[in-house]
N, C-alpha and C positions, 0 to 999 in steps of 0.2 A: 902398037904391040898390045895384044889382048891381056886383060888382067888375069892373074892366076886365080883359080877357083880355090876358095878356102872353106873348110868345114866349120870354122869358128865364125859366128855372125859378128857383124860390125856393132859398135856401141848402142845405137838406137834399137836395133833388133834384139840385142841382148837385154836391154831395159824391158822390152815387151815380154821376152821369155821369162825374165825374173818375176814379172807381175803374174804371168800364168803359172809359174811354179808355186807361187804363194796362193793363188786362187784355186788352182787345180783345173778350173774351167771358168771361162768368163766371156762376156760379150765385149764389144768395143768400148762401151761406156765404163764398164768395170775395170778393164785394163787401163783405160785413160785415167781413171781415178787413182789407181795404184801408182802408175808412172808419174802422174802429176805431183805426187809428194816430193819427188826429186827434180822433175823437169816438166813444167807445164807445156803441153803440146795440144794442138788442135785435134778434134775428133777425127777429121779426115786424114791427118798425118798418121794417127794410130791405126786407122782402118787400112791405109796403104801399107804400113809396115807389117801388119798382121797378114794381109794378102800375100805379100812378098814371102813371108815365112811359110805360108801354106804352099806356095809354088816350090819352095826349096825343100819341102818335106819335113821341116822342123816342127810344125804344129799341124793339128788336125782341125777341121771345121765341120760342124753339123748344124743343120737348120733346126731351130726351136721357135715355132710360131713364125713371127715376121723377122726375127733376128737370127744371126749366126752365133753359135757358141764355139769358142776356140779352146783347145787344150794342147799341152805340150806332148810331143811324140817321144822325145828323148828326155831322160832325167838330167838333173843338174850335174850329178856325178859323172854321167856318161859324157856330157859336154866338157867337163873339166878334164877328163882323160884325153879327149880329142885335142883340147887346147894345149895341154902339156906335151902330147905327142908332136903336135905341130911346132911347138917351141923347140923341143929337142931336135927334131929333124932340121929346122931352119937355122938354129944358132949353135948347136952342139954336135953337128955331123951325125946325128942319130944315136949319140952315146949318152945314156942316162947317167953313167958314172961321171962324165964331164960336167953335166948339170949339177950333180951333187957336189963335185969338187969346187965348182964355181960358187955355189951357195955357201959352202963352208969357208972358202977363202974370203968371200964378201963379208961374212959375219966378223971375221977377225980383222980385216984391213980397212974397210970402208967407213965404219963409224968414226974412227980417229981422223981419217982424211976429210970426211964431210965436215966435221967440227972445225978442223983447222982452216978449211976453205970458207967457213962462215955459212954453210948450208944448213937448213933445218932438218928436223927429224923426218920430214916427208920423204927425203931422198934416201933414208936409211932402211926403208922397208920395200918389199916387193910390191909393185902395183898389182892390186887385186881385182882389177876390172873383170878379168875372166874367171875369177874364183868366186 
């Protein structure tokens, strides 16, 4: 069964996009330096991920001397909107009201339940990987 096409990039691609959003434009080495602060990766790995993002249309590439410079095509806020839309469609049957209701309910009920189950504060917050 083929995988569903997603508009939200996987975590490694998202790391490279975050680096480019902060740099605005950069070569492989510059992106690697920013990504390396949180996750040290090989030069060739970053190069492969950037090429994948170019093929997907998420970033642009231009030649500058002997190197390529990469820049994001989409803003961070645009990708956030896409991620939230995908979340709403996948888990809340397209209803933004259901998402809001879920978040409000979670604020009231889950902190007490997590504390009584012995879980830490990490489980009390929304995972912000996409944000």
